[in-house]
N, C-alpha and C positions, 0 to 999 in steps of 0.2 A: 705608388704614387704617381708613375709615369703616365699611368692611364688618367688618373684625375686630372692631371695639368694639361694633358692633351682634350678632354673633355672641356674643361675650363675654358681654352683657348680656343675651341669651335664655338661654345656657347657666348663668349664675347664678340667674336667675328659675326656669328649669326646675329647679335644684337646689333652690332655697326653697321649691317647690311639693313636693318629694319629701320634703323635711324635716318640713313642714307634714302631710303624708300620714302619714308614719312616727309622727309627734308624735301625732296622732289615733288611730292604730292602737293605740299604746302605752297611751293614755288608755282607748279603748274596750276594750282587754284586761282591761284593771286593773278598771273599771268594770263589766265582764260577769260576771268571776270571782266580784267579791264579790255582786253582786244575782242572778246566775244568771238574768236576764231576757233575751229577743230573742238567742238564740244564733244563730238563722236571719240575723237581720239583721246580725250582726257578721260572719257569714261569708261574705254576699253583699258587705258594704262592704270585707272583707278583700281579695275577689278582684278587686273592682273597683278599691281601691288597688294592688295587685299589679299589674294590666292598665295602670293608669297609670303606675306606677313603669317598666314594661317600656318603655311608648311614650316616657316620658320619656329614659331610658337610650339607646333607638335613635335618638331626636333628638338628644341629646347626642354620639352617636358621629357622626352625619351632620355635625352642627355643626363638631365638631373636624376631620374628614375636610376640611371646605370652608376651614376656617380654615388648615391646612395646606396645601392646596394653593393659596390664595391666597398665602402666605408663600413657598414656592416659586416661584410665578411672579415676584412682587417680587424676591426674591433673584436670578432668572435675568435678569431686566430690569436689575437693578443690576450684574451682572458684564458683560452685554453694555456696558452704559455705561460702566464702568471700562475694556473693552478698547479701546471707540472712543475715550475719553479719551486713553489710553497712545499710541494709534495717531496721532492726531492731536498729542501732544507731540512724538513722534518726526519726524513729517512737519515740524512747525514749527521743530525744531532744524536739521534737514537744510535747510529753505529758509534760515534763518538763516545756517548755515554756508556754503551756496552765495553769499548776498547778501554776506556778507563776504569771500570770494574774489573776488567782482566788483568791489567796493570797492578791494580791493587792486590787482587787474589795472588799473583803471581810472586808479589813481594811478600805477603802474608807466608806463602809457602817455603819461599827463600828463608825467611827468619825463623819459622819453625824447624825447618830442617838444619839450620846452624845451631838453633838451641838443642836439637836432638843428639847432633854430632858431638858437641861440647859435653852433653850428659853421657854420652858413651866414652868419651875421651878420659873422664873423669871417672868412669867405671861406677856410674850413678844409675839406677833404673829409675825413671822418671813417666809413671804412667800416662800424667796430666799430659807431657809434651808429646806423648805418641798420640793421645787423642786431639790434641791441638792441631798436630802436623796432619792427620786424617781430616779432620773438618778443613783445615786451608786446602789441602788437595781436592777435596769434593767441590769446594767453592771454585777453586781454580778451574775445574773440568766444567762446572756450571757456566762460570764467566766466558771460557772458550767456547762452548756452544751455543751460548748467546751472541756472542760476537760473530761467529760464522753463520748465524741466522741473520743478524743485522746486516752484516756484508754482502750476504745473498740478497735480499730485501733491496739493499742499495743499487745491487747490480739489475734486478729484475725492474725497479723503478727507472732504471736510464734504459734497458732495452724495450720498456713497455710503450713508450711513444713510438719509438721506431716502428716497433712489430704494429701497432694499430695504423700508423699510416701505410705500411706495407700492406697490410689487410683493409684498408678502407674505412674502419672505423673511426667517424668522426671525431668523438669526444676522446680517443685515446685511452679509455677506461675500460677494465673489465677483462682484458686479454687475458691476463696471465692469474685471475682471481683463483682457479682451480690448484694452482701450484703455489699458493700464498704458504712460505714456510712458518709463519706465525700460527697457523692452525696446526702444525705438526708440533711445534715448540708446546702448546698448549696441553696437546693431548698426551705428550711425551712424559 
């Protein structure tokens, strides 16, 4: 933003110089018509002022183009950051969901093991409790793996923009696609 402020200041100064030159031109034209003296000097001064005016217009156009380019660049950066923030938010939601699933599966496993211990202490053989415990353990293992995958994705999503920046990838996407852990989860 400092560059934009500097460019705007320079444009304003150029416009002030143009205004001062135009005012001097107007005063010179009024003074010259009344006295009728030095028409050659006025013509040279008018030519010089017109040349200065054109130079300032050109400089002004160039500065405006640079300001427009800087603004577009900053808008592009901002939109890229917004995409990355949204991607991180979704990733963190997925991680949170998988961690909740893991907590639930772990609680089921604890409850099932407690029921098995009680049945064993009472000397009763309960096959449905054994099946229930095995299912709870399987779900716990699945939830643990899903949480690990979600955590890995969160880490990759955090590192991906940094790696893209280091490698010069402007959009920050596609750097880690080959190592996407979601692909291995689906095939496993």
